[in-house]
N, C-alpha and C positions, 0 to 999 in steps of 0.2 A: 369352890368351882365358880360361883357367881362373881366373887371378888377377882379371881384370875381372869375371867372374861372381861370384866370392867376395865382392868388395868391393861390387858393385852390390846384390846380394841382401841383404847385411848392412846396408847403409846405407839404401837407398831401395826395394828390390825389392818388387814386389807379388806376390800369389798368381798372377795371370795370367802374369807373367814366369816364375815358377817352373814352372808347368804347361807353358808353351810350351817352355822349355829342356829339361825332362825329356822331353817328347813328341818334339820334333825330334831331340834327341840319341839317343833310343831308336830312332826310325825310321832315323836315319843308322847307328847301331851295328848293328842287325839286318840292314840292307841290305848293308853292306860287310863284315860279319864272315862269313868263309867258312873253316871252319865256325864256327857259334856254339858257344862253349865255356862250361862251367859257370864257369870262372875269369873269363871276360869278363863274363858276366851278373852274377856276384857283384860284380865291381868296379863295374859300371854301377849296380847297385841301391844299393851303399854310397854312391856319388857322389850319386845322386838323394836318398837319405835325408839326406845332409848338407845338400843344398840346402834341403830342407824344414825341417831343424833351424835353419838360418841364418835362414830367413824367420820362424820362430816365436820364436827366442831370440837373434837377432842383436844386439839392443840390450843384452842382458845380456853376451853373449860379448865384444863389442868393448871393454868396459871392464875385462875380466879378461885380463891379458897372457898368462898361461899358457893359458887357454881359447882366446884369439884365435889364437895360433900353433899350438896343438895341433890345433884344428879345421882351420886352414889347411893344415897338413901332411897331415892325413888326407884332406882334399879333393883336394889335389894328387896324392897317391899314388893314390887311387881313380881320378882323372881320367886320369893318365898310364897306368895299367894298362889302363883301358878303351880308350884310343887304341892302346896297344901291341898289344892282343889283336886289333884290326882289321887292323893292318899289321905283323905280327911280323917279316917278312923285310926290311922297309924301314928298320928302325931298328937301329943297332948299340948296344952297351952304352955307349960313350962319348958318343954322341949323347943318349941318355936322361939320362946324368949331367949333361951340360952344360945341357940344357933344364931339368932339375929344380933344378939349382943356381941358374940364372937366376931360376926361379920363387921360390925361397926368398929370394934376395937382394932381388929386387924387392918381394916380399911384406913382408919386414922393413922395408925402406926406406919403403914406402907406409904400413905400419902405424904405424911410429914417427912419421912426419910427421903422420898423421891424429891420433895421440894428442897430439902437440904442439899441433896446431890446436885440439883440444878443450880442452886445459888453458889455452891462451891465451884462448879464448872464455869459459871459466869465470872466469878472472881478470878479464877485461874486464867481464863481467856483474856480478861482485862489486864491482868499483870503481864501476860505474854505480849499483848499488844503494846503496852506501855514500855516494855523492855525493848521492843523491836521497832517502834515508831516514834517519830518526833511529836511531842505533845502539842506544839503550837500549830504545825502545818498538817499533821496526820500523815506525812510522808514517811517512808522507811528511813530509819536513822543511820548514823555512821557505822554502828555495830553490825547492823543488817547488811549495809553496803560492803563491809569487809568480808563477811561470810559469803555473800553472793558472789563477790568478785573472785574469791578463792575457788568456789565451786565451779564458776564459769571457766576459770583458767584451767582447772583440772579437766573439765569436760573438753575444752579446746585441745589440750594435750593428748587426750585419749581418742577423741572422735573428730577432731578438727572442726568443731562447731564454732564459728566466729562470733564475736560480739564487738560492738563499738560503744565507746564511752564519750559522752558529751559532758564536759565539766563546765558549769555555768556559774558566773559570778555577777551579781546585781551591781551595776555601776553606781558609784557615788552614794552608797547606802548610808555611810556615816553622815554625809551632808543632809540626807533625808531625816535621819534620826535627830540631828542637831536642830533642824529647822522645825520639824513637826512634833518631835517627842517620840519616846520609845513605844508608846501605845499605838500611835499612828504607824510607826515603823513596823510593828507586828502585823498591822493590817496589810501593809505592802508585802511583807514576806508571805502572808497567807494568799494574797492575790497571785504572786509568782507561783506558789505551790499549786494553786487551783489551775492556772494556765498550763503548768507542766503536766498535771494529771489529764487535762483535756488533750494534750499532745499525745500522751500514752494511749488514750482511748481511740484517737483518730488514726493511729498507726495500724497498718495491716500486720506488722511484725510484732513478736512478743517484746514488750518493753516494761521497764520499771523505773520509777522516779524516787529520788532520795534527797534529803536535806543533810548535808555533811557538816553543817555548823555555820552560825552567823548568816551571811548572805550568800553562802556557797551551796549550790545544788548540783545534782548529777542525774543524767538520764543514761540508762544502759539499754541498748537495743540488741537483741539476739537475732542476728540475721546476716546474710551476705549483703553488704551495702557498698555500692560504688562511691567514689568521691562526690559525684553529683547527688546521689541519694542522701549522703551525710549533709551536704550543703543545703539541700532542699529542706530537710527536717529542721536543721538549726535556724535557717532563715525564716521558716514558717513560724517557729516559736518566737523568735525576735519580733517579727511583724505583728503577731497577735498580741504579744505583751505590750508593745508600743501603742496599740490601739485601745488599750484598757482605759476607762475613765474612772479614776478612783475619787468619786465625789465625796466619800467619807474622809478623805485625806485632803485632796486638792484637785479640782477638776482640770487644772492646767498642768498637773504633774504628768510627765511622760517617763516611763520606765525603759531603761536600756540595759542590755547585758553584754558581757564579753564571754565568748564561748571557745573552749579548746576541745578539739575532737580527735580521738585516736582509736584505731582498730587494733585488736590484739594480733600479735605477729609471732611466727615461730622463733624468732630471735629473742623474744621476751623470756628471760630465765626465771623470773619470779612473778608471782601473781600480781604484784603491785606495780610491775613495770609499765603496764598499760595506763594505769592511773598517773604515774609519774610523767609519762609522755603527754597525756592529756593536760596535765598541770603545766608543763612547759609551754604547750601551745596556748593555754589560757593566758599565761603571762605575756606571750607574744602578742596576743590580741589586746591585752591591757596596755602594754608598752606602745602599741601602735596607735593609741588614742582612744581606746575603749569603744563600745558599741560595734565591735568587730568579731569576726569568726575566723578561727585558724583551723584549717582541716589538714592534718598531717604536715603541719609546719608551713602551709601556704595560707596567706591572709586573703580572705575574700574581699572584694571591693565593697565598701559600705553602701547599704541600700540596694544591693544587687538583686534583691527579691523582686 
């Protein structure tokens, strides 16, 4: 029972459970203790205090092996002493030793098993994250992009929920790599990804950023957007990116991007049609001289932000 209390309060216990256990145990203790001793009351108060500590700091304690077993030992000792003070003549020394030994063995077994499960869950979460995210930039990767695009397309066909795709290509990235080296090029890619994530956070609509490979990125916004809305989002990203000072690469380096924007349409027969359309508009922007934005096939004037 003591071990179950310890584990439940540490893992999922609520303040209501803590108050109920302390109250009911206190009533039981004072009712059956005859006489009530200072020793018994002290043991009960220590036990109750540990319950409160577990509720407040359990998530910290359980990840520290020394704290976990130290608090478990103190909780068990206080609990056994409280029980013993109620029935001092009904327990012999060896009975207490056997019960407390079983408490310790079970506590260690459950604790180590729980620790193993937590470590396994963390490894699985890490593997899932590595499978779905780009390692360099921490953005969702192309596999996730494909799955998300398919799901969004199906949702559009069922419920007519629109989404707009911004395909983004970092201009002259090969020249940056050639001049500064691949490590500095990685810094540039990370800076673009960070700015793209900032764009996601600043949008009122639900959005998600991806790295599709190399210097190609994508932003998907799930909302009804007018052409002006699309232009505003793309221009804001371009403007903020151009203002970045990459002192770890070259303070004089200015980053520019070409962006193709397309919104899913009823005439799109396959989920990848919207991406193919955004890709065509991206190349329209690149062929137009780069550092440009093409929204549904229309090139925006450079620096129109």
